[in-house]
N, C-alpha and C positions, 0 to 999 in steps of 0.2 A: 504493500500500500504506500503510495507516495506521501512523503511528509507534508506536501503542499495541502493535503486534505485536512491537516491539523493546524488550527490557528493558534493553539496553546499546547505546550508540552511541558510537563513537570517531571523532573528526574530526581528521585530520592531526596526530596526537600525535607528539612527538619528544622524545628525551632524549639530551643530549650529555654526555659525560664528557671534559672538555678539548676536544680537537679531534675526538674519536671520537663518531660517531652510533651509539648502541646501538639506538635506535628512530628511524626517519626517516620523517616524514610518513605515519604508519600510520593507515589508516581501515578500520573494519569495524563490523559490527552483529551482535549476538547476539539471536536471536529467542526470545521468551518460550516456555517449555515444551520447549526443545530441549536436547540434549546435544551441544555443539559441541566438536570437537577442534581443538587447535592443535599443528601439528608443524613441524619445521624442523631444520636442522643446528645443532650447537653454535655459539653466537655469533650466531644469527639474530635474537635480540631477544625471544624468547618470555618468559623469566622477567622481564626488564626491563619488558616490557609489562604482565605481571601485577602487578608492583610499582607501576606507574603507576596502574593501575585501582584497586588495593586501598589506595592512599594511603600506601604504604611508601616511595615516591620522589616528589619533585616534578618535574613536567614542565618541559621547556625551552620548549615551545610546544604548541598544540593543546588540544582539549577532550574531556572524557569526560562522557557523560550516562547516568544510571541512572534508569529510570522517568521519562524526560523532564526530570529535574532535573540541572542542571550540578553535577557532583561533582568537577570537576577540582581536584586537590591537597587535597581534604578528607582529614584524617587517618583512619587505619584504624579507630580506636575509634568515630568518628562514623559511618562506613560500616557498622560492625557493627550499630549500633542501627537502621539503615535496612534491614537484611536482606541486605547484601552481605558475604560472608565469603570468606576465602582460606585454604586449607590448604597445608601445606608438604611439600616433598620428604621431609623428616625430621619425623616426628610430634612435636608439642610437648606431650606429656602431662605431668601432675604425677606424677612417678614414685612418690612416697611415699604418694600418695592412692589409694584403691580406684577401680575402674572407676565405681562408682556415685557416689562423691564427685567424681570428675572431671566427670561429667555435671552434677551438682548445682551445681558452681561456675560454670557458664556463664551462666545468666540474670542480667542486670544489675539494678541498683536494688532489690535485695532488702532488705526491711524490717530484717532482722537485721544489715545492714552498718553501721548507725548504732548505736553503743554505747548511747546513751540509750534507744533503742527496746526494748532488752532489759529495761528497768525499767518502761517505761510501756505497752508493747504486746506483752507476752510471748505472749498468746493468738494475736494476729495473726501473729506470727513463727512460732509452732508450726504454725498452719494453713497458712501459706504454704510452709513447709519440707516439710510432708507432701504438698502438691500437687506440688511440684517433685520430691520423692522418687518419687511415683507415676509422674510423667512420665518420670523417668530409668529406672525399671524398664521402662516401655513401650518406650522407645528401645532399651534393652539387649536386650529380647526381640525387637524388630524386626530387630536386627542379629546375632541369635544369640550374644549376649554375656551373657545373663542368668545362665548358670552360672558366669560369671566376675565377677559383680557385686561380690563382696567381695574380689577379688584385687587386689593392688597393681598399678597400671598399669605400673610398671617391670618387672614379671615377664612381661608379655605378649610374644608374638612380634611381629615387624615388621608382619605382616599384621593382627593383632588390634589393634595400635596405630593402624593406618590406619582400621580399622572404628570404633574409639573416637573418633578425630578426626572422622569422618563423623557419628557420634552427637552430638558436641558441636554440630554445625551444626543438628541436629534439635531441640536444646533451645531454640532461639530462632526456629524456623520460618523458616529462611533463604529468601530469594527467589532469590538467585543465589549459587552456590558456585563459586569458582575452585579447581580441583584441580590442584596442581602435582606431576606425576609420581606419581600415586597408586599406580602399580604398582611403583615402585622398591623393590627389596629384599623383594618379596612373592612367596611361592611360588605355583605355578600353581593349587593348590587354593583357597587363600585369595583369590587374585586373582579367580577365578571367583565366589567368594562376595561379594567386594567389588563386582564388577561387577553382580551380581544386586541387591545392596542399592541401588546407584545407579540402576539401571533402575526398581526398585520406587518409589524416592523420586520419580523423574521422572514415572512413570505414575500412581501412587496419590496422591501429595501435591503434584504439579504443580511440583516443584523444577526450576529451570533450572540446568544445569551448563555450565561451560566448562573443559576439561581440557587441560593440556600433557601429552603422553605420547610416548614413543619406540617403544612396542610396537605395531606396526601391526595385529597380530591383535586386540589389545584395542581399539584405535581402531576397527577395522572392525566389531567386535561392538557397540560402544557409541555411536558418534558419527555424526551426520548434521545439519549438514554438517561437513566437515573443512577447516580453513583452514591453508594452507601459508605459513610465513614464510621470508623470505630477505633478508639484509642489512637487517634492521630494518623491513621492510615486508611487506605481503601480496603473495605471488607468485601464489597460485591458491586458489580456493575451489570445492568440489564434494563429491560423495559420495566415500566411501573408494575405490570402484572407479574413479571418474574421476581421483582423485588418483594412483592407482597406474599409470594409463595415460597420464598427461600428460607430454609430452616435457620440458617445462621443469622439472617436479618431479623426474623421473628424472635429469635432468642436474645440477640444483643440490643435490638432497637425497639421493636414493637412490643416485646414482652409476652411471655407465655400467658395464655388465658384471655388475651385481648381479642376482639373481633376484627377480622379483616374481611371486608365485603360480606358481612353477615355470618361468616363461619368462625367458630372459636378455634384458636390455634392451641 
């Protein structure tokens, strides 16, 4: 299989906090154009792994490759410019700015960021801002947020904030988006809308997603494959149905005696 099919490759990555291994010799690949789910019990290393991939933590050993480039320990702002973005369990919007302004803040290296350009390149700044504004409106429309374009982001519901954060990834045409519990704190109606937006981005704009999620119904709707982590490493990988039926997964993650699709394990 050509390595070009893999947008992300992790080789034996580990992270130690003192004598504790939060991630231990973890290896996995994310295929281009997929929506990959990562599940596992609390303390299994999921969020630490995301932090290592996204440059929020330095690894103790191992390597991370993105588009065949070694990005191990590269800081998050540099990965952002390469098209690798990570969203958080709690949305990080600019509360006092409008939805539109939040979106327009995202693209980097804007001409207007340099004060001198306001005097020597005012026309270029105006044209650039208009292009960014139009793109922001398109993104808001795609996510059904256009009616909230002039609303302060701090007034949005939890689900709307998650949609806005997804929209911010669209402002830079991300190649790989790491979604950290995107469904946390979101009501079922907005979660369905959020899932639809992610599926559309995947199918229509060829986004690749990798998501940490506890909601197995959401994982089943969204993800193929699903990677199960336990004790800082990969325990199992397969479809959501294969995951639910795997004895190791049932034992270590779902727990004996719990119901899976109505059947007691």
